[in-house]
N, C-alpha and C positions, 0 to 999 in steps of 0.2 A: 349480477349486480342490481340491486333494487333501484328502480327510479322513483320520482315523487308520485307518479301516477299509480304506481304499485304499493305505495304505502298503505292506503286503506284497505287493498285486498290483503295484504300480509297479516294485518291486524285482524281482519275478519277471519282469515284462515285459522290463525292461532286461537281466536276465542272460540271458533267452532271445535277446534282440536280440544280445547279445555273442558267444553261441555261433553264431547264424546268420550274423553279419559275419565272424567268423572263419573259416567254411566256405564263404562265399559267393564267387563269381568275380567280384563286383564290384570296381572299382578301389577303392584306399584312399580317394580323394577321395569317391567315390559313397558309401562305407561311413560315412565321418566326417560325410556330410550325413544320412543316415539316423538316425545317433546324435542329431544335433542335432535334428531333427524330432520324433523320438520323445521326447526329453526335455522339449521345449518342450509337447508335447501331453499328456504324463503330468504334468507339474508345473503346467500351466495358465499358462504365460507366452507374452507376445507376441514377445518377442526372445531370442535365444539365439545365442551365438557360441563358436566353439572356436579358440583360439590355441595353436599348437604350436611347438616349438623346430625350428629347421631345421638342416641339416647343418654351416652355417657360424656356429653358435651364435646365430643371430639369432632372430626370433620372426614368425610369420605367422598371418593369419587364414585357416584352412583350410577352415571351414565355417561357415555362419550361416543364420538364418531372421529375418524380421521387420526386418532392417535396411533403411533407405532409402538403401542404397549399391549401385551395380551391381557385378556380379561382376568386371568389369574394373578398377573403381576400387579394389575390396578387394585385389586382387593388389598395389597400389602404397601401401597403407596400413601405416604402422610402428605396430604396436599399443603398443609399449613407449614409444615418443616421443610418441604421441598420446592415451595413457591414462595417468594417475597411479595409477589404480585397478588396472590391469594390472601396471605397474611395481612397485607395492607387493607384490602377491601373488608375483610373480616373485623380488623381492628378498628378501622374507621367508619366502617358500614356506609361507605361511599363508593361510587364507581370510578373505575380508572379506564380512560380512553387515551390510547397511545397510536399516533399516527407516524411518528419518527422516532429515532433513537433519542432525538434531543428531548422529546417529551417524556421519555423515562426518567430523565435526571430531574424533572419537575417533582417527580414522586420519589426522589433519593434511590432510584432503582438504576444501578449500574448494569447494564447489558454483559451477559457472559461473552468470553471469547467466542469468534466465529457465529456469533447471534446473527441468524439470516431473518427471521420473521420481522416484516416491515412494520406492521402494527397489529394491535389486538385490544379487544375490549373485555373487562372483566367487571361485572355489575352483581350488586348484593341483591338478594332475594328477600324482600321484606313485605309481610302482609299488612293489611290496614290494622293499625293499633300498635304497630311497632315490633312485631315478632320476627325475629331474624332466623331465616330458614337455611341459607347458604349462599352460593356464588355461581353464577354462570359465566363461562369463559368461552371467547370466540377469537380465533387466529386463522390469519391467512385466508384471503379473500381469493375466490376462483380467478380473479382478474390480475392476482398477483400485485395489486395496488393498494395503497394505504385505504382504509375505510373511509367512505364518504361521509358528510356530516348527516346525511338522510338515514344511512346505515346506523350510524351511532345512536340518532335519536329514537330510531325504531327499537333497537335493543333496549335502550333504557327505558322506554314507554312499556315494552312488552315484559320487562322483567318484573313488573308489579302484577301483570296477568298471569305470568308463571309461576310466581309465588302463591297467588290464589288457586291457581289450578292444584298445585302441590299439595297446599293446605287442604283443599277440598277434597281432594283424593284419597288423603290420609284419614281425614274425618269419615268419609263414607266407607273406607275400610273398617275403620273403628267401629263404626255403627253396625256394620255387616258382621264383624266379628263379636260385638256385644249380643246381637240378636242371636247368632249362633250359639253363643255360650248360655244365652237365656233358654234357648230351646233344648240345648244338651242338659242343663239343669232341671228343666222340667221333665225330661226323659228320667234322668237321674232319680228325681223326687218321686215319680211314679213307681220306678223299680223299688225304691226304699220303702215306699208305702206299702208296696204289695209283700214286702217281707214282713210286715206287722200282721199278727192273726185277723182272720176275717171271722173264724169261727172258734170257739172256745170249748173245752172239753167239759161241758155242763152235767154230764152223767156222772162224774167222779166229784168234782168240785165246782163251786160258783166262782167266775174269776173274769177279770177284765183288766185292760190297762191302756194307756196313752203313752205318746212321745211327741215331743214339741222340738224340732230343731231350732238353734239359734238363727240358722240362715236356711237356705231352700233345703239342703241337706245336712245331715248330722253324724254324730259319732256315737249315738246312743242306740241300743238295740235290746229288744226283748222278744220272748216267746214263751207259749204256754201250749205243750203239745201232749196228747194222750199216747204214751208209748206201749201201753197193754190195757187189757180190760179193767185192770185195777190200778194203773199207775199213770202219774202225771208228772212230766219234768217241766220245770221252768227256770228261766234264766233272765238275767238283767246284765248288760255289759255296757260299758263307758269308755271310749277311748279319750285319751287326755286333750287331744286337740278338737277341732270344729271344722264343719264345713266339708269341702270335697275330699282332702287327704283322709280325714278321720273316716269319713263314709266308705272310702274303698277299702280301708283296713277293717272295717266293721263288717263289710260284705264278705271279706275274706273269712272273718271269725265265724260268722254265720253257717258258711259253707263247711267249715271245719267241725264245728259243734255239731251240725246235723249229720255229718258223717259219724262222728264219734258216738253218739248216743245210740247208733244202731249196733255197736260191738260191745259197748261197756256203759254202766250206769253209775259206777262210782265217782262221786265229785272229785275225789283225790286223784284218781287215773286221769280223768278229763281234764283237770287243771294242768297236771303235769305234762299231759301231750299237747295241749293247747300252747302252754308256756313253750314248748320246744317248737312247735310249729310256727309260732308268731314272733319269736324273739329276733329273727334277722329282720324281718320287715319293721318292726317296731323299733329296733336300734337304728336302723339305718335313718329313721324318719324323726329319731329323739323323741318317741312317744312310748306311751305305757298303757296298760288297759286294766281297768278294775271290773270284777265280775261277781255276782251272786249266783249260784246255781243250786236248785233243790230238786229232789225227786220224792214225791208223795206216793205211799202204798196205802190204799184205802182198805185193802183187806187186813193188812197188819196195823195199820193205824199209826204208821211211823213216817217220819220226815227225815231225809237224808239230806244233807247240805254241805256246801263249802262256801267259804268267801274270801275271794283275792282281792283285798284292799277295797272293797265296795263299802257304801254307807251301810251302817248297822241297820237292818230291817226291825220293824216295828211288829211285835207279836201280841195278839189279844187272845188271853185264855177265857174261853166261855164260861168254864165252869166257876172261876173265881171272879169274872168279870173284871179283870185286870190287865192293863198293857205292861209288856215289858219289852227291853231291848236285847236283841239276839247279837250278843257282843263277841261272838267267835270270829276269828279273823286270820287270814295268812297273808303273804305278800302279794303285791300287785304283779300282773302278768307283763313279761317282756322285759325285764330288768336284769335278772340273772337266770343263764340258761339251764341250769340244774337243780332249780328250787323244788322243795319237796312240799307237798300240801297234806292237808289232813280232810278226812270225812268226819262230819258231827253228825249226832243222831238226836231227835226229839220226839216224844211221844205226842200224839195228836188226838183230841176228842173232838167229837162233832160239834161244829159251830166255831171252832177256832180259827182265827184269821192272822193272815201274815200280809204286811206292806212292805214291799221292795222298792227301793227308789235310787235314782243317781243324786249325784250330789248338786246337780243344778237345782233340785228340789229344796236342799237344805242351805244353800249359800245365801238365801235372802234372810236367814236369821241373823248372819254376820254383817251383811251388807245393807239391810234396810229394817233391820230389827223385826223383820216378820217371822214369827215363830211356826214354821210350816208343820213341824211335828205336833204341835198343839191343834193346828187346824185339821190335820188328818185324824187326830183322835177325836175331837169334837163333832166333826162331820159324821163320824163312824157311829158315835153313841146316840146322836140325835136322829140317825137313820138305820139303825142296826136292823130293824124288820124289814129293809127294803134290800133289793137285790145289789150285789156288788158293782154292776154295771152303772146303775144310779148313784151309789156312793162315790165311785172313783170318779164319775163325770161331775159330781158337785165338787169334789176335791179340785178337780181340774180347773172347773169354772171359777172357784173360790180364789185359787192361787192367783190365776191370770187377772182378776179383779184386783187383788192385793197390790201386783206388780204394775198394773196398769199396761199389761201386754209386752213390757220390756223386761227382757232379761238377757244375760251375757253368756249363757251356758245352756245347752241342751237339757229338756226336763222330761223326764221318764218315770213313771210310777206303775206298778202292778199290785195287784191285790187278789189273793185267794181265800176263799172261806170254805174250809173242809167239811 
């Protein structure tokens, strides 16, 4: 039992505990259990429990000592429903200090039959600013006597310190978690950036591309790869979502596509196999995927391509000096498991150019009256004697200036000059 000379030592002890717990590597559950054990020891009580508010605005016993209930059963106890005392403290956000059965009547609490506990204290845990965290409960002193005034005052004083300890611990864990998430996102961003081509097949075509995710990682993907001495395969895909979920789907997509082009070149066959491979993952997440895939044969001067719901590419005919829209299209990927796709063919002349892009590039036309298609055409015509890398970089720079760096969808564009 605490005497007055021990009051300062008890407060100092718990203050040190608060600091140690905030800096500790223990889990929040272990930290709260330590709080309960130290309080019980410092105040000389047999039973102590901590009830905290949950994220769904319920309440849960998160730590205890001396209770004749297993840890598993504690998980299923509703402290508000089972205890009028706790319910009173939550509803009124004020402490209850009971030293006798008569004191219970002051709070309109009728003791149950054979109720043997002589006294108890239940105190609200409120941080500065008024945020209510929960309730701390103490019952049965080691001396089997009612709580003294000093013990009562001590726990009421310390309840604020305990609340601050819990809130600081939660905040420090949240900061740590946020830091870990940021680090993981940086890793994911580096991985995704590594999927973008570093080298382009300049012996066959003059090509370049860019992708700008809305968040640190995104759901757009492109690739331009030499698959033989005369052939280049290129692809642009867009998952309907954004951020981490979309990036995970796109990583799988990239692996599937890379594996498929080693065995088949047909856009029809590749789309049908991709659709089967991705269907379950996309349906589960209520997502879909759009994609444009083409394979250019320099020797035959032909472009085989397929379009699964992607934006129509812009094609520049160098002989006629004219832009056209490649409006061949099929169903998006991941919606129907047995969809059939087509392969389309186009004759190619030296100097022809194709621009392929995701819907993030054209969305500005509807949302901000920015004509992205006109921007692409104008920049090409003014810079047609320059490399595709310079032209695509100018398109990227111009779009970002027009939208002032703000966009709600991933932006991806590739261009190939044959």
